[in-house]
C-alpha positions in Angstrom: 51.1 21.3 86.7 52.0 22.1 83.1 51.7 19.5 80.4 55.1 17.8 79.8 54.0 15.2 77.4 54.4 15.0 73.6 51.4 14.1 71.4 51.8 10.9 69.3 51.9 11.2 65.5 48.4 9.6 65.2 47.0 11.8 67.9 45.6 8.9 70.0 48.2 8.9 72.8 50.7 11.3 74.4 54.2 10.3 75.4 56.5 11.4 78.2 60.2 11.1 78.9 61.4 9.6 82.2 64.8 10.3 83.7 66.6 7.3 85.3 69.2 9.4 87.0 69.5 12.9 88.5 72.5 13.2 86.2 70.2 13.1 83.1 70.2 16.6 81.5 66.5 16.3 80.9 66.0 16.4 84.7 68.4 19.2 85.8 66.6 22.1 84.1 63.0 20.9 84.7 61.8 20.9 88.3 58.1 20.7 87.5 57.9 17.0 88.4 58.7 16.2 92.0 59.5 12.6 91.3 62.5 11.6 89.2 60.6 9.0 87.3 57.6 11.2 86.6 57.2 12.3 82.9 59.4 15.2 81.7 59.4 17.2 78.5 61.1 15.3 75.7 64.8 16.3 75.2 66.1 17.4 71.8 68.4 14.3 71.7 69.5 11.4 73.9 73.2 10.3 74.1 74.2 7.0 72.4 75.2 4.7 75.2 72.8 6.2 77.7 69.6 4.6 79.2 66.3 6.4 79.4 62.6 5.7 80.2 59.4 6.4 78.4 55.7 6.6 79.3 52.5 6.5 77.3 49.3 8.3 78.3 45.7 8.3 77.0 44.5 11.6 75.5 42.7 12.4 78.8 46.0 12.2 80.7 45.5 8.8 82.3 48.4 6.3 82.2 47.9 4.0 79.2 48.8 0.7 80.9 47.3 -1.4 78.1 50.1 -0.7 75.6 53.7 -1.8 75.1 56.3 0.6 73.8 58.6 -1.0 71.2 61.5 0.5 69.2 61.1 0.2 65.4 64.9 -0.6 65.2 66.7 -2.5 67.9 69.9 -1.5 66.2 69.2 2.0 67.4 67.4 1.4 70.8 67.3 -1.8 72.8 64.8 -2.5 75.6 66.2 -3.1 79.1 63.4 -5.1 80.8 65.7 -6.0 83.7 65.7 -2.2 84.6 62.0 -1.7 84.4 59.1 -1.3 82.1 59.7 0.9 79.0 63.4 1.4 79.8 65.7 1.5 76.8 69.4 1.8 75.9 70.4 4.1 73.0 72.6 1.9 70.8 73.5 3.9 67.7 72.9 7.4 66.3 69.8 8.1 64.3 66.1 8.9 64.5 64.3 5.9 66.2 60.6 5.4 66.0 58.7 4.0 69.0 55.3 2.3 68.5 52.7 1.8 71.2 51.3 -1.6 70.6 48.0 -2.6 72.3 48.4 -5.6 74.6 46.5 -8.6 73.3 46.4 -8.0 69.6 49.6 -5.9 69.1 47.6 -3.3 67.1 49.6 0.0 66.6 47.8 2.6 68.8 50.3 5.5 68.2 53.9 6.3 67.5 56.6 8.9 67.9 60.3 9.5 67.1 63.3 10.3 69.2 66.7 11.5 68.1 69.8 9.6 69.3 73.2 11.4 69.0 76.7 10.0 69.6 78.5 12.1 72.2 81.5 14.1 70.8 82.7 15.0 74.3 82.3 13.4 77.7 83.2 15.1 81.0 83.2 14.3 84.6 81.2 16.6 86.8 80.9 16.6 90.6 78.6 18.3 93.2 79.5 21.8 94.2 81.5 22.3 91.0 82.2 25.9 89.9 79.2 26.8 87.7 81.4 28.8 85.3 84.3 26.5 84.8 83.1 23.2 86.0 86.1 22.8 88.2 85.4 20.6 91.3 85.6 22.0 94.8 88.2 20.5 97.2 87.0 17.6 99.3 87.9 17.4 102.9 89.5 14.1 104.2 86.7 11.9 105.5 84.1 13.7 103.4 82.6 12.6 100.1 81.1 14.0 96.9 79.0 12.5 94.1 80.4 12.6 90.5 78.9 11.6 87.2 79.2 11.9 83.4 78.0 14.7 81.1 77.8 13.8 77.4 77.9 16.6 74.8 77.2 16.8 71.1 79.7 18.3 68.7 77.8 21.6 69.1 78.6 21.6 72.8 75.0 21.0 73.8 74.4 18.6 76.7 72.7 15.3 75.6 70.0 13.6 77.7 70.1 10.1 79.1 71.9 8.3 82.0 75.3 7.7 80.5 77.4 4.9 82.2 81.1 4.3 82.5 83.7 2.2 84.2 85.4 4.2 87.0 88.7 3.9 88.7 91.4 5.9 90.5 95.2 5.8 90.2 95.5 7.5 93.6 93.8 5.1 96.0 95.8 6.5 98.9 94.1 9.9 98.4 90.6 8.8 97.1 88.3 5.9 97.5 85.5 5.3 95.0 82.1 3.8 95.9 79.3 2.7 93.6 75.6 3.7 93.7 74.2 3.6 97.2 77.7 3.1 98.8 78.2 -0.3 97.2 81.7 -1.5 96.4 82.7 -0.3 92.9 83.6 -3.3 90.8 83.9 -3.7 87.0 80.2 -2.9 86.3 79.5 0.4 84.7 77.7 3.1 86.7 76.3 6.5 85.8 77.2 8.0 89.2 79.8 7.3 91.9 80.7 8.7 95.3 84.3 9.9 95.8 85.6 9.8 99.3 88.6 11.8 100.4 91.0 9.5 102.3 94.1 11.7 102.9 95.2 15.2 101.9 96.7 15.4 98.5 95.9 15.6 94.8 93.8 12.7 93.6 92.5 11.6 90.2 89.3 10.0 89.1 89.2 8.3 85.6 86.2 6.9 83.7 85.9 5.0 80.4 82.7 5.3 78.5 81.9 4.6 74.9 85.5 4.2 74.0 86.5 7.5 75.5 88.6 7.9 78.6 88.6 11.1 80.7 90.1 12.0 84.0 89.4 14.6 86.7 91.9 16.0 89.3 90.4 16.3 92.7 92.1 17.9 95.7 91.6 16.5 99.2 92.2 18.9 102.0 93.0 18.2 105.7 
């Protein structure tokens, strides 16, 4: 397996990026790691408002479990301990430093930087969408499709991270929305939902994320 880690700035540790969702752009183009949470190559930038995971390694490739990764500025990145070890939320644009502190005496073992960028565009994308236009394929009544968010920078480049949003539909007679794992979709934000076709017609899915609201028309066929 090729090396997907990034050397720390002191050269004592290597660091890896962990995707928290298959919707993360850092996962979609890199199939070298069979497990979603295994280390990936570092993305060019992570979307503000998205969550992401990190991993530290000793120089010989072993997992460095004796360190704690801490952002230098919690105004830029905030830990999410309730979602797992070394999981963070990108709070604001900028270049955030992460330090690897040794457990016990908090000595700085190594550090690295990660770029955070505020999305200029957010789009909804669904499974089986047209690869050229991104237009969703029709959904048969009684069938379902997974949909998620794709954040982009002003350049049009897709940003990494699991971006969340608050989802709803104005056409409940045509579409029914489900949260992760088939759960009832409430007010909590989610990075991915399942859209079920209820009856033939033209439905609409809407999501609000980071102050932006976008909608997607979805046809349900008999």
